[in-house]
Each structure stands twice: as structure tokens, then as C-alpha cells.
N, C-alpha and C positions, 0 to 999 in steps of 0.2 A: 342631598347629594341624589336622594332617587328622581328628582326635577330631570337631569341632564340625561341620565335612560331615558327616563319618558318623552323628553325630547325626541330624542333617536329615532324611536316607535311613530313618533308621532312626524316628524320633520320629514325622515327618510326612509320610510318604509317599503319605498320600490327598490331603494338599495339592498334591501337586504332578501337574496337572492337563495336559493336552497342552497348552491353551494360557499355560503357566503357564512356560517358560523363563524369564523376563523374572525370577523370583525366585531360578534358581539360576545364573544368567550370571554376575553377579558373583562366588561361591565359583570358577567356571569361569574368568574371568578372573584369580584371586589364586593358585591353589593348579595348575590344568590346564593352561592357555595356552603356558605356557613350553615345553612339550615335545610339546606337542599342538597343532599350528598350518600356517597356510599350510605355510612354510618345513620343517619337523621334526613327524614323526609317530611317536612313537616306541610300538609294537606295531600300527603302521599304524592309528591312533587318533586323529581330530581332531576339535575340540570346537568350532571355528570356524564353521563353516558347520552346524552344527544346526539342525531347524529347530523341535523340540519334542520331545514326546512321543506316540509313536503307535505304531503298531505295525513300525513301518519301523526304528526307532529301540529298541525292546522289548531286543534280544539286547546293542544297546552298555549300556543302560543296566543289565542284569542281570551282563556282564561288569563296569562300577566301581561295581555295589554289592558285588561279592564279591570285588573288589582292594581297596575300600575295610574291608570288614569282616577280612579279611586282614591288613589292616597293610601 
């Protein structure tokens, strides 16, 4: 199931603009929020309070990409 999520990051990174978190939010809800939310933060990562794609979250999204690519 995560392969489709990885594909989005590989195929369409240019479409993920700073104001386009709504595109990714359903995928985060389906695959990530169970373990990365207000109550539980595996790896000290929370996706429930992200505001978008910007310089403040660049390292987080880079880490997410590396984890997804690594399987």
C-alpha cells in the first residue's frame, strides 16, 4: 500500500506546493496518523498539525521521503 504513497513523492514532487497540503492530507490520514498524532508520536513525528510545505518542514518531508524509499 505504501508504494502508491511513494509513487506520489517520486512522480509528482513538483505538484506538491506550499499551499497544497490538502492533496497529501488524505494519504497521511490513511497511512500515517495512526502512529504520528497528538497522542502517539513514533519517532517524535506528528502529522496532525502540519501547516504545509515550507522551509520549516523541509527536513521532515526529506526524512519522510527517505523512509518511504527505504521501505
